[in-house]
Biopython code that builds the backbone (N, CA, C, O; Angstrom):
import numpy as np
from Bio.PDB.StructureBuilder import StructureBuilder

atoms = [
    (1, "MET", "N", (36.143, -69.988, -110.021)),
    (1, "MET", "CA", (34.769, -71.033, -111.465)),
    (1, "MET", "C", (35.299, -72.213, -111.530)),
    (1, "MET", "O", (34.685, -73.133, -110.989)),
    (2, "GLY", "N", (36.533, -72.480, -112.185)),
    (2, "GLY", "CA", (35.974, -73.857, -111.360)),
    (2, "GLY", "C", (36.580, -74.726, -112.985)),
    (2, "GLY", "O", (37.325, -74.065, -113.709)),
    (3, "VAL", "N", (36.267, -75.898, -113.337)),
    (3, "VAL", "CA", (35.999, -76.262, -114.873)),
    (3, "VAL", "C", (35.081, -77.026, -115.068)),
    (3, "VAL", "O", (34.909, -77.812, -114.137)),
    (4, "PHE", "N", (34.039, -77.185, -116.358)),
    (4, "PHE", "CA", (32.897, -77.615, -116.296)),
    (4, "PHE", "C", (32.775, -78.545, -117.549)),
    (4, "PHE", "O", (33.360, -78.121, -118.546)),
    (5, "VAL", "N", (32.153, -79.674, -117.667)),
    (5, "VAL", "CA", (32.112, -80.420, -119.002)),
    (5, "VAL", "C", (30.519, -80.440, -119.379)),
    (5, "VAL", "O", (30.137, -80.569, -118.216)),
    (6, "SER", "N", (30.060, -80.428, -119.664)),
    (6, "SER", "CA", (28.473, -80.327, -121.159)),
    (6, "SER", "C", (28.510, -81.555, -120.925)),
    (6, "SER", "O", (29.442, -82.302, -121.222)),
    (7, "VAL", "N", (27.073, -81.984, -120.143)),
    (7, "VAL", "CA", (26.835, -83.681, -120.901)),
    (7, "VAL", "C", (25.902, -83.404, -121.265)),
    (7, "VAL", "O", (25.362, -82.367, -120.879)),
    (8, "ARG", "N", (25.289, -84.302, -122.238)),
    (8, "ARG", "CA", (23.945, -84.688, -122.437)),
    (8, "ARG", "C", (23.914, -86.128, -123.286)),
    (8, "ARG", "O", (24.754, -86.642, -124.023)),
    (9, "GLY", "N", (22.258, -86.661, -122.761)),
    (9, "GLY", "CA", (22.607, -88.120, -123.106)),
    (9, "GLY", "C", (21.613, -88.593, -122.792)),
    (9, "GLY", "O", (20.854, -87.906, -122.109)),
    (10, "TRP", "N", (21.156, -90.201, -123.235)),
    (10, "TRP", "CA", (20.070, -90.425, -123.238)),
    (10, "TRP", "C", (19.867, -92.230, -123.796)),
    (10, "TRP", "O", (20.065, -92.744, -124.897)),
    (11, "LEU", "N", (19.268, -92.974, -122.133)),
    (11, "LEU", "CA", (19.531, -94.507, -121.880)),
    (11, "LEU", "C", (18.111, -95.430, -122.504)),
    (11, "LEU", "O", (17.036, -95.088, -122.010)),
    (12, "GLU", "N", (18.077, -96.384, -123.385)),
    (12, "GLU", "CA", (16.998, -96.276, -123.329)),
    (12, "GLU", "C", (16.940, -97.876, -122.417)),
    (12, "GLU", "O", (17.803, -98.092, -121.566)),
    (13, "CYS", "N", (15.996, -98.772, -122.668)),
    (13, "CYS", "CA", (15.383, -99.769, -121.320)),
    (13, "CYS", "C", (14.143, -100.475, -121.469)),
    (13, "CYS", "O", (13.680, -100.159, -122.565)),
    (14, "ASP", "N", (13.445, -101.226, -120.920)),
    (14, "ASP", "CA", (12.178, -101.544, -120.349)),
    (14, "ASP", "C", (11.785, -101.173, -119.391)),
    (14, "ASP", "O", (12.575, -100.594, -118.644)),
    (15, "ASP", "N", (10.647, -101.310, -119.062)),
    (15, "ASP", "CA", (9.933, -100.886, -118.057)),
    (15, "ASP", "C", (10.554, -101.504, -116.756)),
    (15, "ASP", "O", (10.549, -100.623, -115.896)),
    (16, "ARG", "N", (10.970, -102.414, -116.378)),
    (16, "ARG", "CA", (11.918, -103.266, -115.521)),
    (16, "ARG", "C", (13.170, -102.736, -115.487)),
    (16, "ARG", "O", (13.872, -103.662, -115.081)),
    (17, "GLN", "N", (13.715, -101.986, -115.637)),
    (17, "GLN", "CA", (14.771, -101.762, -116.392)),
    (17, "GLN", "C", (15.304, -99.909, -115.897)),
    (17, "GLN", "O", (16.230, -99.362, -115.299)),
    (18, "LEU", "N", (14.266, -99.594, -116.478)),
    (18, "LEU", "CA", (13.900, -97.834, -116.146)),
    (18, "LEU", "C", (13.506, -97.760, -114.151)),
    (18, "LEU", "O", (13.998, -97.042, -113.280)),
    (19, "ALA", "N", (12.481, -98.802, -114.080)),
    (19, "ALA", "CA", (12.360, -99.047, -112.690)),
    (19, "ALA", "C", (14.285, -99.052, -111.619)),
    (19, "ALA", "O", (14.620, -98.167, -110.832)),
    (20, "ALA", "N", (15.314, -100.552, -112.063)),
    (20, "ALA", "CA", (16.504, -100.148, -111.155)),
    (20, "ALA", "C", (17.382, -98.696, -111.641)),
    (20, "ALA", "O", (18.033, -98.007, -110.855)),
    (21, "VAL", "N", (17.155, -98.300, -113.790)),
    (21, "VAL", "CA", (17.854, -96.802, -113.204)),
    (21, "VAL", "C", (16.951, -96.138, -111.985)),
    (21, "VAL", "O", (17.757, -95.886, -111.089)),
    (22, "HIS", "N", (16.034, -95.869, -111.698)),
    (22, "HIS", "CA", (14.876, -95.117, -111.209)),
    (22, "HIS", "C", (15.752, -94.831, -109.733)),
    (22, "HIS", "O", (15.986, -93.878, -108.990)),
    (23, "ASP", "N", (16.112, -96.488, -109.832)),
    (23, "ASP", "CA", (16.753, -96.646, -107.962)),
    (23, "ASP", "C", (17.893, -95.986, -107.864)),
    (23, "ASP", "O", (18.002, -95.070, -107.049)),
    (24, "ILE", "N", (19.193, -96.456, -108.909)),
    (24, "ILE", "CA", (20.147, -96.265, -108.878)),
    (24, "ILE", "C", (19.979, -94.414, -109.115)),
    (24, "ILE", "O", (21.115, -93.942, -109.163)),
    (25, "VAL", "N", (19.214, -93.638, -109.222)),
    (25, "VAL", "CA", (19.838, -92.167, -109.404)),
    (25, "VAL", "C", (19.165, -92.293, -108.364)),
    (25, "VAL", "O", (19.634, -93.265, -107.771)),
    (26, "ARG", "N", (18.665, -92.038, -108.026)),
    (26, "ARG", "CA", (18.133, -92.053, -106.201)),
    (26, "ARG", "C", (18.565, -91.927, -105.224)),
    (26, "ARG", "O", (18.589, -91.096, -104.316)),
    (27, "ALA", "N", (19.088, -93.229, -105.550)),
    (27, "ALA", "CA", (20.308, -93.791, -104.181)),
    (27, "ALA", "C", (21.052, -92.310, -104.365)),
    (27, "ALA", "O", (20.667, -91.511, -103.511)),
    (28, "ALA", "N", (22.111, -91.732, -105.369)),
    (28, "ALA", "CA", (22.899, -90.665, -105.327)),
    (28, "ALA", "C", (22.308, -89.384, -105.807)),
    (28, "ALA", "O", (22.881, -88.461, -106.387)),
    (29, "ASP", "N", (20.697, -89.526, -105.358)),
    (29, "ASP", "CA", (20.870, -87.853, -105.041)),
    (29, "ASP", "C", (21.549, -87.315, -104.237)),
    (29, "ASP", "O", (21.689, -87.610, -103.050)),
    (30, "GLU", "N", (22.245, -86.087, -105.109)),
    (30, "GLU", "CA", (22.911, -85.036, -103.718)),
    (30, "GLU", "C", (22.085, -83.826, -103.869)),
    (30, "GLU", "O", (22.333, -82.792, -103.249)),
    (31, "GLY", "N", (21.134, -83.949, -104.667)),
    (31, "GLY", "CA", (20.379, -82.743, -104.608)),
    (31, "GLY", "C", (20.267, -81.313, -105.238)),
    (31, "GLY", "O", (19.490, -80.385, -105.014)),
    (32, "PHE", "N", (21.675, -81.515, -106.402)),
    (32, "PHE", "CA", (21.263, -80.131, -107.471)),
    (32, "PHE", "C", (22.225, -80.802, -108.476)),
    (32, "PHE", "O", (22.353, -79.783, -109.155)),
    (33, "TYR", "N", (22.987, -81.684, -109.101)),
    (33, "TYR", "CA", (23.075, -82.956, -110.868)),
    (33, "TYR", "C", (21.478, -83.472, -110.885)),
    (33, "TYR", "O", (20.480, -83.357, -111.597)),
    (34, "SER", "N", (21.836, -84.033, -109.800)),
    (34, "SER", "CA", (20.361, -84.928, -109.938)),
    (34, "SER", "C", (19.771, -84.101, -110.387)),
    (34, "SER", "O", (20.193, -84.444, -111.491)),
    (35, "GLY", "N", (18.864, -82.893, -110.723)),
    (35, "GLY", "CA", (17.824, -82.657, -111.388)),
    (35, "GLY", "C", (18.027, -82.580, -112.634)),
    (35, "GLY", "O", (16.999, -82.571, -113.310)),
    (36, "GLY", "N", (19.302, -82.502, -113.356)),
    (36, "GLY", "CA", (19.288, -83.691, -114.735)),
    (36, "GLY", "C", (18.713, -84.530, -115.479)),
    (36, "GLY", "O", (18.369, -84.545, -116.661)),
    (37, "TRP", "N", (18.645, -85.374, -114.444)),
    (37, "TRP", "CA", (17.622, -86.478, -115.064)),
    (37, "TRP", "C", (16.425, -86.256, -115.308)),
    (37, "TRP", "O", (15.900, -85.466, -114.523)),
    (38, "SER", "N", (15.590, -86.781, -116.353)),
    (38, "SER", "CA", (14.510, -86.835, -117.399)),
    (38, "SER", "C", (13.824, -87.119, -117.469)),
    (38, "SER", "O", (13.257, -86.541, -118.395)),
    (39, "PHE", "N", (12.923, -88.198, -116.805)),
    (39, "PHE", "CA", (12.201, -89.912, -117.392)),
    (39, "PHE", "C", (10.748, -89.302, -118.161)),
    (39, "PHE", "O", (9.923, -89.360, -117.249)),
    (40, "PRO", "N", (10.496, -89.104, -118.599)),
    (40, "PRO", "CA", (9.699, -89.141, -119.616)),
    (40, "PRO", "C", (8.749, -89.587, -119.866)),
    (40, "PRO", "O", (8.940, -90.793, -120.025)),
    (41, "ALA", "N", (7.023, -89.153, -120.121)),
    (41, "ALA", "CA", (6.720, -90.813, -120.476)),
    (41, "ALA", "C", (6.352, -91.140, -121.230)),
    (41, "ALA", "O", (6.105, -90.566, -122.291)),
    (42, "PRO", "N", (6.138, -92.576, -120.804)),
    (42, "PRO", "CA", (6.115, -93.472, -121.639)),
    (42, "PRO", "C", (5.066, -93.601, -123.003)),
    (42, "PRO", "O", (3.845, -93.450, -122.972)),
    (43, "ILE", "N", (5.753, -93.866, -123.988)),
    (43, "ILE", "CA", (5.308, -94.449, -125.610)),
    (43, "ILE", "C", (5.479, -95.303, -125.750)),
    (43, "ILE", "O", (6.539, -95.821, -125.397)),
    (44, "ASN", "N", (4.449, -95.989, -126.396)),
    (44, "ASN", "CA", (4.972, -97.475, -126.432)),
    (44, "ASN", "C", (6.015, -98.836, -125.812)),
    (44, "ASN", "O", (5.783, -99.373, -124.729)),
    (45, "TRP", "N", (6.667, -99.067, -126.328)),
    (45, "TRP", "CA", (7.269, -100.226, -125.768)),
    (45, "TRP", "C", (8.543, -99.547, -124.711)),
    (45, "TRP", "O", (8.478, -99.579, -123.482)),
    (46, "THR", "N", (9.566, -99.005, -125.423)),
    (46, "THR", "CA", (11.278, -98.353, -125.275)),
    (46, "THR", "C", (10.715, -97.287, -123.719)),
    (46, "THR", "O", (9.655, -96.685, -123.542)),
    (47, "ARG", "N", (11.452, -97.367, -123.175)),
    (47, "ARG", "CA", (11.066, -96.176, -121.916)),
    (47, "ARG", "C", (12.639, -96.049, -122.063)),
    (47, "ARG", "O", (13.496, -96.931, -122.000)),
    (48, "TYR", "N", (12.802, -94.191, -122.356)),
    (48, "TYR", "CA", (13.424, -93.257, -122.187)),
    (48, "TYR", "C", (14.082, -92.012, -120.338)),
    (48, "TYR", "O", (13.405, -91.247, -119.651)),
    (49, "ALA", "N", (15.691, -92.439, -120.208)),
    (49, "ALA", "CA", (15.624, -91.273, -119.856)),
    (49, "ALA", "C", (16.700, -90.702, -120.271)),
    (49, "ALA", "O", (17.682, -91.287, -120.727)),
    (50, "PHE", "N", (16.521, -89.170, -120.090)),
    (50, "PHE", "CA", (18.092, -88.186, -120.331)),
    (50, "PHE", "C", (18.184, -87.810, -118.854)),
    (50, "PHE", "O", (17.765, -88.090, -117.731)),
    (51, "PHE", "N", (19.060, -86.934, -119.606)),
    (51, "PHE", "CA", (20.660, -86.062, -118.649)),
    (51, "PHE", "C", (21.292, -84.817, -119.411)),
    (51, "PHE", "O", (21.975, -85.013, -120.416)),
    (52, "GLY", "N", (21.124, -83.879, -119.057)),
    (52, "GLY", "CA", (21.935, -82.513, -119.263)),
    (52, "GLY", "C", (22.044, -81.681, -118.810)),
    (52, "GLY", "O", (21.147, -80.838, -118.806)),
    (53, "ALA", "N", (23.010, -81.539, -118.302)),
    (53, "ALA", "CA", (23.556, -80.475, -117.112)),
    (53, "ALA", "C", (25.510, -80.393, -117.216)),
    (53, "ALA", "O", (26.341, -81.283, -117.395)),
    (54, "ASP", "N", (25.638, -78.989, -117.018)),
    (54, "ASP", "CA", (26.601, -78.871, -116.593)),
    (54, "ASP", "C", (27.116, -78.985, -115.798)),
    (54, "ASP", "O", (26.761, -78.199, -114.919)),
    (55, "LEU", "N", (28.317, -79.959, -115.377)),
    (55, "LEU", "CA", (28.967, -80.332, -114.117)),
    (55, "LEU", "C", (30.333, -79.734, -114.168)),
    (55, "LEU", "O", (30.840, -79.232, -115.171)),
    (56, "ARG", "N", (30.816, -79.826, -113.121)),
    (56, "ARG", "CA", (31.915, -79.366, -112.443)),
    (56, "ARG", "C", (33.165, -80.667, -112.308)),
    (56, "ARG", "O", (33.154, -81.415, -111.331)),
    (57, "ALA", "N", (33.801, -80.750, -112.982)),
    (57, "ALA", "CA", (34.537, -81.557, -114.225)),
    (57, "ALA", "C", (35.000, -83.180, -112.589)),
    (57, "ALA", "O", (35.113, -84.404, -112.666)),
    (58, "ALA", "N", (35.109, -82.198, -111.428)),
    (58, "ALA", "CA", (34.901, -83.036, -109.609)),
    (58, "ALA", "C", (34.200, -83.285, -109.626)),
    (58, "ALA", "O", (34.162, -83.565, -108.428)),
    (59, "GLU", "N", (32.460, -83.771, -110.260)),
    (59, "GLU", "CA", (31.009, -83.679, -110.008)),
    (59, "GLU", "C", (30.982, -85.401, -111.430)),
    (59, "GLU", "O", (30.211, -86.322, -111.161)),
    (60, "ILE", "N", (32.257, -85.541, -113.284)),
    (60, "ILE", "CA", (32.003, -86.537, -113.121)),
    (60, "ILE", "C", (32.108, -87.719, -113.385)),
    (60, "ILE", "O", (31.636, -88.374, -114.314)),
    (61, "PRO", "N", (33.322, -88.252, -111.780)),
    (61, "PRO", "CA", (33.205, -89.416, -111.071)),
    (61, "PRO", "C", (31.305, -89.817, -110.491)),
    (61, "PRO", "O", (30.592, -90.816, -110.584)),
    (62, "TRP", "N", (31.198, -89.019, -110.159)),
    (62, "TRP", "CA", (29.065, -88.795, -109.552)),
    (62, "TRP", "C", (28.725, -89.581, -110.624)),
    (62, "TRP", "O", (28.335, -90.748, -110.632)),
    (63, "LEU", "N", (28.975, -88.575, -111.811)),
    (63, "LEU", "CA", (27.558, -89.426, -112.853)),
    (63, "LEU", "C", (28.340, -91.525, -113.194)),
    (63, "LEU", "O", (27.804, -92.631, -113.263)),
    (64, "LEU", "N", (29.778, -91.009, -113.298)),
    (64, "LEU", "CA", (29.805, -92.610, -114.680)),
    (64, "LEU", "C", (29.284, -93.180, -113.024)),
    (64, "LEU", "O", (28.125, -92.860, -112.758)),
    (65, "ASP", "N", (29.799, -93.728, -112.266)),
    (65, "ASP", "CA", (29.245, -94.042, -110.957)),
    (65, "ASP", "C", (28.333, -94.532, -111.757)),
    (65, "ASP", "O", (28.535, -95.522, -112.460)),
    (66, "GLN", "N", (26.982, -93.727, -111.717)),
    (66, "GLN", "CA", (25.464, -94.437, -111.875)),
    (66, "GLN", "C", (25.439, -94.884, -112.758)),
    (66, "GLN", "O", (24.694, -95.864, -112.726)),
    (67, "LEU", "N", (26.203, -94.605, -114.339)),
    (67, "LEU", "CA", (26.354, -94.958, -115.623)),
    (67, "LEU", "C", (26.648, -96.453, -115.267)),
    (67, "LEU", "O", (25.893, -97.424, -115.245)),
    (68, "ARG", "N", (27.812, -96.348, -115.030)),
    (68, "ARG", "CA", (28.646, -97.937, -115.077)),
    (68, "ARG", "C", (27.283, -98.405, -114.535)),
    (68, "ARG", "O", (26.646, -98.982, -115.416)),
    (69, "GLN", "N", (26.529, -98.319, -113.146)),
    (69, "GLN", "CA", (26.024, -99.775, -112.466)),
    (69, "GLN", "C", (24.657, -99.609, -113.295)),
    (69, "GLN", "O", (24.059, -100.673, -113.135)),
    (70, "ILE", "N", (23.659, -98.502, -114.354)),
    (70, "ILE", "CA", (23.089, -99.045, -115.397)),
    (70, "ILE", "C", (23.401, -99.977, -115.855)),
    (70, "ILE", "O", (22.798, -101.043, -115.723)),
    (71, "ALA", "N", (24.732, -99.752, -116.704)),
    (71, "ALA", "CA", (25.149, -100.481, -117.594)),
    (71, "ALA", "C", (25.161, -101.975, -117.554)),
    (71, "ALA", "O", (25.049, -102.761, -118.494)),
    (72, "GLU", "N", (25.348, -102.253, -116.046)),
    (72, "GLU", "CA", (25.417, -103.302, -115.853)),
    (72, "GLU", "C", (23.903, -103.884, -114.865)),
    (72, "GLU", "O", (23.903, -104.306, -113.708)),
    (73, "LEU", "N", (23.058, -103.762, -115.537)),
    (73, "LEU", "CA", (21.905, -104.194, -115.168)),
    (73, "LEU", "C", (21.414, -105.277, -116.519)),
    (73, "LEU", "O", (21.368, -105.084, -117.734)),
    (74, "PRO", "N", (21.190, -106.094, -115.934)),
    (74, "PRO", "CA", (20.261, -107.164, -116.491)),
    (74, "PRO", "C", (19.628, -107.214, -117.726)),
    (74, "PRO", "O", (19.011, -106.266, -118.213)),
    (75, "ALA", "N", (19.752, -108.167, -118.176)),
    (75, "ALA", "CA", (17.747, -108.249, -119.471)),
    (75, "ALA", "C", (17.158, -108.161, -118.493)),
    (75, "ALA", "O", (17.816, -108.356, -117.472)),
    (76, "SER", "N", (16.181, -107.946, -118.388)),
    (76, "SER", "CA", (15.238, -108.251, -117.068)),
    (76, "SER", "C", (14.050, -109.183, -118.758)),
    (76, "SER", "O", (12.836, -109.168, -118.554)),
    (77, "ASP", "N", (14.421, -109.699, -119.840)),
    (77, "ASP", "CA", (13.270, -110.889, -120.715)),
    (77, "ASP", "C", (13.996, -111.488, -121.827)),
    (77, "ASP", "O", (15.016, -111.053, -122.361)),
    (78, "ALA", "N", (13.329, -112.560, -122.110)),
    (78, "ALA", "CA", (13.642, -113.209, -122.620)),
    (78, "ALA", "C", (14.725, -113.183, -123.567)),
    (78, "ALA", "O", (15.578, -114.028, -123.840)),
    (79, "ASP", "N", (14.464, -111.834, -124.080)),
    (79, "ASP", "CA", (14.529, -110.749, -125.253)),
    (79, "ASP", "C", (16.226, -111.102, -125.352)),
    (79, "ASP", "O", (16.627, -111.708, -126.346)),
    (80, "GLY", "N", (16.827, -110.846, -124.680)),
    (80, "GLY", "CA", (17.983, -110.137, -123.581)),
    (80, "GLY", "C", (19.025, -109.039, -123.308)),
    (80, "GLY", "O", (20.093, -108.717, -122.788)),
    (81, "ASP", "N", (17.514, -108.558, -124.322)),
    (81, "ASP", "CA", (18.032, -106.609, -124.288)),
    (81, "ASP", "C", (18.499, -106.150, -123.441)),
    (81, "ASP", "O", (18.177, -106.707, -122.391)),
    (82, "ARG", "N", (19.681, -104.702, -123.238)),
    (82, "ARG", "CA", (20.027, -105.168, -122.196)),
    (82, "ARG", "C", (20.626, -103.310, -122.510)),
    (82, "ARG", "O", (21.107, -102.886, -123.561)),
    (83, "VAL", "N", (20.334, -102.376, -120.978)),
    (83, "VAL", "CA", (20.133, -100.875, -121.108)),
    (83, "VAL", "C", (20.942, -100.622, -122.037)),
    (83, "VAL", "O", (21.921, -101.369, -122.051)),
    (84, "THR", "N", (20.881, -99.432, -123.239)),
    (84, "THR", "CA", (21.705, -99.283, -123.895)),
    (84, "THR", "C", (21.565, -97.501, -123.753)),
    (84, "THR", "O", (20.726, -96.966, -123.029)),
    (85, "GLY", "N", (22.782, -96.585, -124.783)),
    (85, "GLY", "CA", (22.729, -95.160, -124.296)),
    (85, "GLY", "C", (23.990, -95.023, -125.007)),
    (85, "GLY", "O", (24.878, -95.779, -125.400)),
    (86, "PHE", "N", (23.717, -93.680, -125.026)),
    (86, "PHE", "CA", (24.739, -92.541, -125.742)),
    (86, "PHE", "C", (25.111, -91.518, -124.676)),
    (86, "PHE", "O", (24.153, -91.439, -123.908)),
    (87, "PHE", "N", (26.123, -90.675, -124.289)),
    (87, "PHE", "CA", (25.838, -89.821, -123.892)),
    (87, "PHE", "C", (27.769, -89.260, -124.839)),
    (87, "PHE", "O", (28.671, -90.027, -125.179)),
    (88, "LEU", "N", (27.710, -87.610, -124.978)),
    (88, "LEU", "CA", (28.079, -87.206, -125.682)),
    (88, "LEU", "C", (28.828, -85.995, -123.782)),
    (88, "LEU", "O", (27.936, -85.405, -123.171)),
    (89, "ALA", "N", (30.438, -85.849, -123.174)),
    (89, "ALA", "CA", (30.440, -85.268, -123.011)),
    (89, "ALA", "C", (31.464, -84.255, -122.833)),
    (89, "ALA", "O", (32.507, -84.644, -122.308)),
    (90, "THR", "N", (31.347, -82.623, -123.274)),
    (90, "THR", "CA", (32.837, -81.508, -123.815)),
    (90, "THR", "C", (32.639, -80.737, -122.813)),
    (90, "THR", "O", (31.731, -79.981, -122.468)),
    (91, "HIS", "N", (34.310, -81.257, -122.120)),
    (91, "HIS", "CA", (35.446, -80.964, -121.463)),
    (91, "HIS", "C", (35.935, -79.545, -121.749)),
    (91, "HIS", "O", (36.626, -79.248, -122.724)),
    (92, "GLU", "N", (35.560, -78.794, -120.915)),
    (92, "GLU", "CA", (36.510, -77.423, -121.134)),
    (92, "GLU", "C", (37.909, -77.341, -121.496)),
    (92, "GLU", "O", (38.360, -76.483, -122.255)),
    (93, "VAL", "N", (38.543, -78.194, -120.971)),
    (93, "VAL", "CA", (39.741, -78.305, -121.152)),
    (93, "VAL", "C", (40.181, -79.624, -122.159)),
    (93, "VAL", "O", (41.007, -79.238, -122.986)),
    (94, "GLU", "N", (39.997, -80.425, -122.241)),
    (94, "GLU", "CA", (40.031, -81.672, -122.899)),
    (94, "GLU", "C", (39.483, -82.620, -123.703)),
    (94, "GLU", "O", (39.520, -83.805, -124.035)),
    (95, "GLY", "N", (38.702, -81.055, -123.947)),
    (95, "GLY", "CA", (37.856, -81.773, -124.968)),
    (95, "GLY", "C", (35.983, -82.722, -125.251)),
    (95, "GLY", "O", (35.126, -83.080, -124.443)),
    (96, "ALA", "N", (36.041, -82.778, -126.278)),
    (96, "ALA", "CA", (34.854, -84.220, -125.620)),
    (96, "ALA", "C", (34.870, -85.848, -126.171)),
    (96, "ALA", "O", (35.231, -86.616, -127.063)),
    (97, "SER", "N", (34.385, -85.746, -125.272)),
    (97, "SER", "CA", (34.080, -87.595, -125.491)),
    (97, "SER", "C", (32.548, -87.719, -125.135)),
    (97, "SER", "O", (31.767, -86.951, -124.573)),
    (98, "GLN", "N", (32.393, -89.203, -125.773)),
    (98, "GLN", "CA", (31.582, -90.117, -126.115)),
    (98, "GLN", "C", (31.416, -91.618, -125.256)),
    (98, "GLN", "O", (32.235, -92.522, -125.422)),
    (99, "TRP", "N", (30.402, -91.727, -124.448)),
    (99, "TRP", "CA", (30.387, -92.616, -122.704)),
    (99, "TRP", "C", (28.905, -93.275, -124.047)),
    (99, "TRP", "O", (27.826, -92.715, -124.238)),
    (100, "GLN", "N", (29.422, -94.576, -124.737)),
    (100, "GLN", "CA", (28.150, -95.644, -124.915)),
    (100, "GLN", "C", (28.010, -96.697, -123.589)),
    (100, "GLN", "O", (28.963, -97.122, -122.936)),
    (101, "ILE", "N", (27.182, -96.876, -123.456)),
    (101, "ILE", "CA", (26.324, -98.183, -122.598)),
    (101, "ILE", "C", (25.521, -99.034, -123.602)),
    (101, "ILE", "O", (24.555, -98.827, -124.337)),
    (102, "ARG", "N", (26.622, -100.462, -123.224)),
    (102, "ARG", "CA", (26.289, -101.366, -124.087)),
    (102, "ARG", "C", (26.978, -102.613, -123.406)),
    (102, "ARG", "O", (28.029, -102.556, -122.768)),
    (103, "ASP", "N", (26.098, -103.943, -123.678)),
    (103, "ASP", "CA", (27.357, -104.357, -123.728)),
    (103, "ASP", "C", (27.709, -105.336, -122.633)),
    (103, "ASP", "O", (28.302, -106.414, -122.588)),
    (104, "GLY", "N", (26.699, -103.989, -121.176)),
    (104, "GLY", "CA", (27.356, -104.296, -119.882)),
    (104, "GLY", "C", (28.035, -103.660, -119.257)),
    (104, "GLY", "O", (28.318, -103.799, -118.067)),
    (105, "ASP", "N", (28.540, -102.519, -120.331)),
    (105, "ASP", "CA", (29.375, -101.630, -119.670)),
    (105, "ASP", "C", (29.154, -100.502, -120.767)),
    (105, "ASP", "O", (28.605, -100.436, -121.866)),
    (106, "LEU", "N", (30.168, -99.262, -119.549)),
    (106, "LEU", "CA", (30.183, -98.001, -120.324)),
    (106, "LEU", "C", (32.076, -98.393, -120.652)),
    (106, "LEU", "O", (33.081, -98.859, -120.113)),
    (107, "HIS", "N", (31.399, -97.601, -122.337)),
    (107, "HIS", "CA", (32.339, -97.563, -123.119)),
    (107, "HIS", "C", (33.187, -95.686, -122.767)),
    (107, "HIS", "O", (32.531, -94.646, -122.706)),
    (108, "SER", "N", (34.452, -95.774, -122.629)),
    (108, "SER", "CA", (34.398, -93.696, -122.840)),
    (108, "SER", "C", (35.603, -94.084, -123.952)),
    (108, "SER", "O", (36.534, -94.889, -123.969)),
    (109, "THR", "N", (34.919, -92.778, -125.130)),
    (109, "THR", "CA", (36.325, -93.399, -126.125)),
    (109, "THR", "C", (36.227, -91.179, -126.307)),
    (109, "THR", "O", (35.303, -90.466, -125.916)),
    (110, "PRO", "N", (37.415, -90.775, -126.948)),
    (110, "PRO", "CA", (37.407, -89.726, -127.491)),
    (110, "PRO", "C", (36.722, -89.486, -128.352)),
    (110, "PRO", "O", (37.146, -90.108, -129.326)),
    (111, "ALA", "N", (35.277, -88.543, -128.777)),
    (111, "ALA", "CA", (33.908, -87.984, -129.346)),
    (111, "ALA", "C", (34.439, -88.120, -131.400)),
    (111, "ALA", "O", (35.360, -87.312, -131.522)),
    (112, "PRO", "N", (34.182, -88.750, -132.707)),
    (112, "PRO", "CA", (34.810, -88.493, -133.135)),
    (112, "PRO", "C", (34.311, -87.412, -133.667)),
    (112, "PRO", "O", (33.521, -86.755, -132.989)),
    (113, "GLU", "N", (34.719, -86.904, -135.234)),
    (113, "GLU", "CA", (34.686, -85.159, -135.615)),
    (113, "GLU", "C", (33.658, -85.461, -135.995)),
    (113, "GLU", "O", (33.956, -86.502, -136.580)),
    (114, "THR", "N", (32.718, -85.358, -136.108)),
    (114, "THR", "CA", (31.265, -86.029, -136.708)),
    (114, "THR", "C", (30.096, -85.073, -135.806)),
    (114, "THR", "O", (28.927, -84.696, -135.888)),
    (115, "LEU", "N", (31.339, -84.972, -134.868)),
    (115, "LEU", "CA", (30.625, -84.749, -133.397)),
    (115, "LEU", "C", (30.141, -83.308, -133.291)),
    (115, "LEU", "O", (29.047, -82.754, -133.184)),
    (116, "ARG", "N", (31.941, -82.781, -133.396)),
    (116, "ARG", "CA", (32.128, -81.523, -133.181)),
    (116, "ARG", "C", (31.399, -80.235, -133.883)),
    (116, "ARG", "O", (31.985, -79.190, -134.167)),
    (117, "TYR", "N", (30.347, -80.440, -134.056)),
    (117, "TYR", "CA", (29.226, -79.185, -133.853)),
    (117, "TYR", "C", (28.696, -78.912, -133.205)),
    (117, "TYR", "O", (28.118, -77.825, -133.229)),
    (118, "LEU", "N", (28.573, -80.074, -131.923)),
    (118, "LEU", "CA", (27.982, -80.198, -130.881)),
    (118, "LEU", "C", (29.025, -79.538, -130.009)),
    (118, "LEU", "O", (28.255, -79.380, -129.062)),
    (119, "ASP", "N", (30.040, -79.081, -129.616)),
    (119, "ASP", "CA", (30.835, -79.097, -129.047)),
    (119, "ASP", "C", (30.517, -77.540, -128.186)),
    (119, "ASP", "O", (30.603, -76.629, -129.009)),
    (120, "LEU", "N", (30.227, -77.087, -126.977)),
    (120, "LEU", "CA", (30.026, -75.978, -126.517)),
    (120, "LEU", "C", (31.153, -75.057, -126.699)),
    (120, "LEU", "O", (31.080, -73.902, -126.279)),
]
sb = StructureBuilder()
sb.init_structure("model")
sb.init_model(0)
sb.init_chain("A")
sb.init_seg("    ")
for serial, (resi, resn, name, xyz) in enumerate(atoms, 1):
    if name == "N":
        sb.init_residue(resn, " ", resi, " ")
    sb.init_atom(name, np.array(xyz, "f"), 0.0, 1.0, " ", f" {name:<3s}", serial, name[0])
structure = sb.get_structure()
């Protein structure tokens, strides 16, 4: 059956960055796990993209590659705001990690105890 990783999280960005996020996700569409992405209707000024799925552990590099590309997106206006986000990845064997999208990069660290209640 394989080992699975439960991934759930979100991105925060502006209109132009969201268009680029859509392009990155579309380019990586493999027809199954891509269905974990969700783009709600815009409300006010911040745009959000969500991902939630139980992936085979072997597919995690596929998602991390997308998240790294998204993290590298430049600011699109004078404010200098880059894409930010947070994901919790719970590996069936290795435990939970948190992935932070900030400062133009993806930062992965073990999840703190305060997030253990979310472990499945």
